[in-house]
C-alpha positions as CSV (number, residue, x, y, z in Angstrom):
1,M,54.1,44.3,-4.8
2,L,53.7,41.9,-7.8
3,L,55.8,39.3,-6.0
4,R,53.6,39.6,-2.9
5,R,50.5,39.1,-5.0
6,L,51.9,36.1,-6.7
7,K,52.8,34.6,-3.4
8,F,49.3,35.3,-2.1
9,L,47.7,33.6,-5.1
10,V,49.9,30.6,-4.7
11,I,49.0,30.3,-1.1
12,V,45.3,30.6,-1.9
13,A,45.6,27.9,-4.6
14,V,47.4,25.5,-2.2
15,V,44.9,26.1,0.5
16,L,41.9,25.5,-1.9
17,G,43.6,22.4,-3.3
18,A,44.2,21.0,0.2
19,A,40.7,21.7,1.1
20,A,39.3,20.0,-2.0
21,G,41.6,17.0,-1.4
22,G,40.4,16.8,2.2
23,V,36.8,16.9,1.2
24,Y,37.4,14.1,-1.4
25,L,39.2,11.9,1.2
26,F,37.1,12.5,4.3
27,A,33.7,13.8,3.1
28,P,33.0,12.7,-0.5
29,Q,29.3,13.0,0.1
30,L,29.7,16.7,0.0
31,L,31.2,16.5,-3.5
32,L,28.0,14.6,-4.6
33,K,25.9,17.4,-3.2
34,A,28.1,20.0,-4.9
35,D,27.8,18.2,-8.2
36,A,24.0,18.0,-7.8
37,A,23.9,21.8,-7.1
38,R,26.0,22.4,-10.2
39,M,23.7,20.3,-12.4
40,A,20.6,22.0,-10.9
41,M,22.0,25.4,-11.7
42,Q,22.7,24.3,-15.3
43,A,19.1,23.0,-15.6
44,H,17.7,26.3,-14.2
45,V,15.9,24.5,-11.3
46,E,15.8,25.2,-7.6
47,K,15.5,22.8,-4.8
48,K,12.3,23.2,-2.7
49,T,10.4,21.4,0.0
50,V,6.7,21.0,0.7
51,V,4.8,19.0,3.3
52,A,2.0,17.0,1.5
53,G,0.2,14.1,3.1
54,D,2.5,12.1,5.4
55,T,5.7,13.2,3.6
56,T,8.0,16.2,3.5
57,W,8.9,16.2,-0.2
58,S,12.2,17.5,-1.6
59,Y,11.9,18.5,-5.2
60,Y,13.4,20.5,-8.0
61,E,11.3,23.1,-9.8
62,G,12.2,25.5,-12.6
63,G,11.2,26.9,-16.0
64,Q,7.9,28.4,-17.2
65,G,5.1,27.0,-19.3
66,P,3.0,23.8,-19.2
67,T,3.9,21.6,-16.2
68,I,5.9,18.4,-16.5
69,V,6.3,16.2,-13.4
70,L,9.2,13.7,-13.6
71,L,9.3,10.6,-11.3
72,H,12.5,8.7,-10.8
73,G,13.1,4.9,-10.5
74,F,14.0,2.4,-7.7
75,A,16.9,3.2,-5.4
76,A,17.4,6.5,-7.3
77,N,16.5,10.2,-6.7
78,K,15.5,13.4,-8.3
79,E,19.0,14.1,-9.5
80,T,18.7,11.4,-12.2
81,W,16.5,13.9,-14.2
82,L,18.7,16.9,-14.1
83,E,20.6,16.3,-17.4
84,T,17.3,15.8,-19.2
85,A,15.7,18.8,-17.4
86,K,18.3,21.1,-19.1
87,G,16.5,20.5,-22.3
88,L,13.0,21.1,-20.9
89,T,13.1,24.2,-18.7
90,D,13.3,26.6,-21.6
91,H,9.7,25.7,-22.6
92,F,8.1,24.0,-19.6
93,R,7.7,24.2,-15.8
94,V,9.6,21.2,-14.6
95,I,9.0,19.5,-11.3
96,A,11.2,16.5,-10.2
97,P,10.6,15.2,-6.7
98,D,12.3,12.7,-4.6
99,L,9.6,10.1,-4.2
100,P,8.6,9.4,-0.5
101,G,11.3,7.4,1.2
102,W,14.0,8.1,-1.3
103,G,16.6,10.8,-1.6
104,E,15.9,13.8,0.6
105,S,12.2,13.2,1.0
106,S,11.0,11.9,4.4
107,R,10.5,8.2,5.2
108,N,8.3,6.4,7.8
109,D,10.3,3.3,8.6
110,S,7.1,1.3,9.1
111,G,5.3,2.8,6.1
112,D,4.2,1.2,2.9
113,Y,6.2,2.4,-0.2
114,G,4.8,0.0,-2.8
115,V,3.3,1.3,-6.0
116,P,-0.3,1.9,-4.9
117,A,0.7,3.6,-1.7
118,Q,3.2,5.9,-3.6
119,A,0.5,6.7,-6.2
120,A,-1.8,7.8,-3.3
121,R,1.0,10.0,-1.9
122,L,1.6,11.5,-5.3
123,D,-1.9,13.0,-5.3
124,A,-1.2,15.0,-2.2
125,F,2.0,16.3,-3.7
126,A,0.5,17.1,-7.1
127,T,-2.4,19.0,-5.4
128,A,0.2,21.1,-3.5
129,V,2.5,22.0,-6.4
130,A,1.0,21.3,-9.8
131,P,-1.9,22.9,-11.6
132,Q,-5.0,21.0,-12.7
133,H,-3.4,19.4,-15.7
134,F,0.2,18.3,-16.2
135,L,2.3,15.8,-18.2
136,L,3.4,13.0,-16.0
137,V,6.6,11.2,-16.8
138,G,7.8,8.1,-14.8
139,Q,10.9,6.0,-15.2
140,S,11.1,2.3,-14.1
141,M,9.4,2.2,-10.6
142,G,8.3,5.8,-11.2
143,G,6.6,4.7,-14.4
144,A,4.4,2.2,-12.5
145,I,3.5,4.8,-9.9
146,A,2.7,7.3,-12.7
147,G,0.5,4.8,-14.6
148,V,-1.5,3.9,-11.5
149,Y,-1.9,7.6,-10.6
150,A,-3.0,8.4,-14.1
151,A,-5.6,5.7,-14.1
152,D,-7.0,6.9,-10.8
153,H,-6.8,10.6,-11.7
154,P,-7.5,11.1,-15.4
155,D,-8.8,14.6,-14.7
156,R,-5.3,15.6,-13.5
157,V,-3.0,14.0,-16.0
158,A,-3.1,15.6,-19.5
159,A,-0.7,13.0,-20.9
160,L,1.5,10.2,-19.6
161,A,5.0,9.1,-20.6
162,L,6.4,5.8,-19.4
163,V,10.2,5.5,-19.6
164,S,11.5,1.9,-19.3
165,S,8.6,1.4,-16.9
166,L,8.0,-1.2,-14.3
167,G,4.5,-2.7,-14.2
168,L,4.2,-4.3,-17.7
169,T,4.7,-7.9,-18.8
170,F,7.9,-8.3,-20.8
171,K,10.2,-11.1,-22.1
172,E,12.1,-12.8,-19.2
173,N,15.7,-11.8,-19.0
174,D,18.8,-12.4,-16.8
175,F,17.6,-9.7,-14.4
176,V,14.2,-11.4,-13.9
177,R,15.9,-14.8,-13.5
178,D,18.2,-13.4,-10.8
179,V,15.3,-11.8,-8.9
180,K,13.4,-15.1,-9.1
181,A,16.5,-16.8,-7.7
182,G,16.2,-14.5,-4.6
183,K,18.9,-12.0,-5.5
184,N,18.6,-8.2,-5.1
185,P,20.9,-6.6,-7.6
186,F,20.3,-3.2,-6.0
187,L,22.3,-4.1,-2.9
188,F,26.0,-3.9,-2.7
189,D,28.7,-3.7,0.0
190,N,31.8,-2.5,-1.9
191,R,33.0,-0.7,-5.0
192,E,32.9,-4.0,-7.0
193,G,29.2,-4.5,-6.2
194,L,28.4,-0.9,-7.3
195,E,30.3,-1.3,-10.5
196,A,28.5,-4.5,-11.3
197,L,25.1,-2.7,-10.9
198,L,26.3,0.2,-13.0
199,A,27.4,-2.3,-15.7
200,R,23.9,-3.8,-15.6
201,I,21.9,-0.6,-16.0
202,F,24.2,1.4,-18.4
203,T,25.5,0.6,-21.8
204,K,28.6,2.6,-21.0
205,P,28.9,2.8,-17.2
206,P,30.1,6.1,-15.8
207,H,33.6,6.2,-14.4
208,L,33.5,7.4,-10.8
209,P,36.4,8.3,-8.6
210,G,37.1,5.8,-5.8
211,R,35.9,7.9,-2.9
212,I,32.7,8.9,-4.8
213,E,32.0,5.2,-5.2
214,D,32.6,4.8,-1.4
215,A,30.1,7.5,-0.7
216,L,27.5,5.7,-2.8
217,V,28.3,2.4,-1.1
218,D,27.8,4.0,2.3
219,R,24.5,5.5,1.1
220,N,23.4,2.0,-0.1
221,K,24.3,0.4,3.2
222,T,22.4,3.1,5.2
223,D,19.3,2.4,3.1
224,R,19.8,-1.3,3.0
225,A,16.8,-2.3,5.1
226,F,14.5,0.1,3.2
227,I,15.8,-1.2,-0.2
228,E,15.3,-4.8,0.8
229,R,11.8,-4.2,2.1
230,T,10.6,-2.1,-0.8
231,F,12.2,-4.4,-3.4
232,A,10.3,-7.4,-1.8
233,E,7.1,-5.5,-2.3
234,L,7.8,-4.5,-5.9
235,K,8.7,-8.0,-7.0
236,Q,5.3,-9.3,-6.0
237,P,3.2,-9.9,-9.2
238,E,0.5,-7.5,-8.3
239,Q,3.1,-4.7,-8.2
240,A,5.6,-5.9,-10.7
241,Y,2.8,-6.1,-13.3
242,A,0.6,-3.3,-11.8
243,L,0.0,-1.6,-15.1
244,D,-1.2,-4.7,-17.1
245,P,-4.8,-4.7,-15.7
246,I,-5.3,-1.0,-15.8
247,L,-4.1,0.0,-19.2
248,G,-7.6,-0.1,-20.6
249,K,-8.6,2.6,-18.1
250,L,-6.1,5.1,-19.5
251,T,-7.8,7.6,-21.7
252,M,-5.1,10.3,-22.0
253,P,-2.4,10.2,-24.7
254,V,0.3,7.7,-23.7
255,L,3.9,7.5,-24.8
256,G,6.4,4.7,-24.2
257,I,10.1,5.4,-24.3
258,W,12.6,2.5,-24.1
259,C,16.2,1.7,-24.9
260,H,16.5,-1.1,-27.4
261,D,19.1,-2.8,-25.1
262,D,17.3,-2.4,-21.7
263,K,18.7,-5.2,-19.6
264,I,16.4,-4.6,-16.6
265,I,12.9,-4.2,-18.2
266,D,13.1,-5.6,-21.7
267,A,11.8,-3.4,-24.6
268,S,9.1,-6.1,-25.3
269,A,7.1,-4.3,-22.6
270,L,6.2,-1.8,-25.3
271,D,4.2,-4.6,-27.0
272,T,2.2,-5.1,-23.8
273,L,1.7,-1.3,-23.6
274,R,0.4,-1.0,-27.1
275,E,-1.9,-4.0,-26.9
276,G,-3.4,-3.0,-23.6
277,L,-4.2,0.7,-24.4
278,K,-7.8,0.2,-25.7
279,N,-9.3,3.6,-24.9
280,T,-6.4,6.1,-25.0
281,S,-6.7,9.0,-27.4
282,S,-3.2,8.6,-28.7
283,I,-0.5,5.9,-28.5
284,G,3.2,6.6,-29.1
285,A,6.3,4.4,-28.8
286,T,10.0,5.4,-29.2
287,T,13.0,3.1,-29.0
288,L,16.4,4.5,-28.5
289,N,19.8,2.9,-29.4
290,G,23.0,3.2,-27.5
291,C,21.5,3.1,-24.0
292,N,20.2,0.6,-21.4
293,H,17.8,1.2,-18.5
294,M,18.5,4.9,-17.9
295,P,17.9,6.9,-21.2
296,M,17.5,10.2,-19.3
297,L,21.2,9.8,-18.2
298,E,22.7,8.1,-21.3
299,K,20.6,10.0,-23.9
300,P,19.4,13.1,-22.0
301,D,19.2,15.3,-25.1
302,E,17.2,12.8,-27.1
303,T,15.0,12.0,-24.1
304,A,14.3,15.7,-23.6
305,R,13.4,16.2,-27.4
306,I,11.0,13.2,-27.3
307,I,9.3,14.5,-24.2
308,T,9.1,18.0,-25.7
309,G,7.5,16.7,-28.9
310,F,5.0,14.7,-27.0
311,A,4.2,17.6,-24.7
312,L,3.7,20.0,-27.5
313,A,1.5,17.6,-29.4
314,H,-0.8,17.0,-26.4
């Protein structure tokens, strides 16, 4: 009997191993989804959908307490917030959507997905899922959208946190020079191109298995036209520096969070933020070491602690 059981367990292990190997080789995108589900479970959030405005929004929600809404950056998705969300859901209700056009939220191929249009869409989503007041946090492109929304809806946003945010003047760097030369660093056709982008936005780029890289390359190719069109919108001065002229309209507490070594949006943007905030009730700025453009992935615990402290104070 014992021998039979051992044989059965060996057979089950072989079958499961073969199945896992098959998924890795032939459907690596399923492994990405499985990993996202694992991280969501650890963060105590659930995936939900809601129709708001012209978009079917996909978002994570979990936790109890004051509401925090987290907006991701360009060519990213709601999953970029999951590691940080683990440090927030014990004390806050966390909502992290895929912005319209990105991730699993719907997209109109002829629609406008620049900063002002996305801020307008955000109002429909916030009305559907968030209470009257919430802390709004935006990273990179999501920061520009968050800032424009906060300026237009000061009655809804109790406090605003901008994380390595687009929309502010900063010292020109290699990334800006490449963009001015007509390059789009967010497009890639192979593993080498993906790795070059990761090296640009992380201090220590994550090591990804080859077939996972292939799945991300395929996703980028599928979204290529949308990435090109939206990037062309965002690099226009009125969007690339969308926050500069409206900082004086912000009256709620504002916090800037940057990595000292941000190679995409230089930390000198914090100077623009501080100088432009003439009417806010509170100004905060935090610079982190050991990270680049994605502190919520490279420094998730510290990012969560900073957001928590800011939320509790305001």
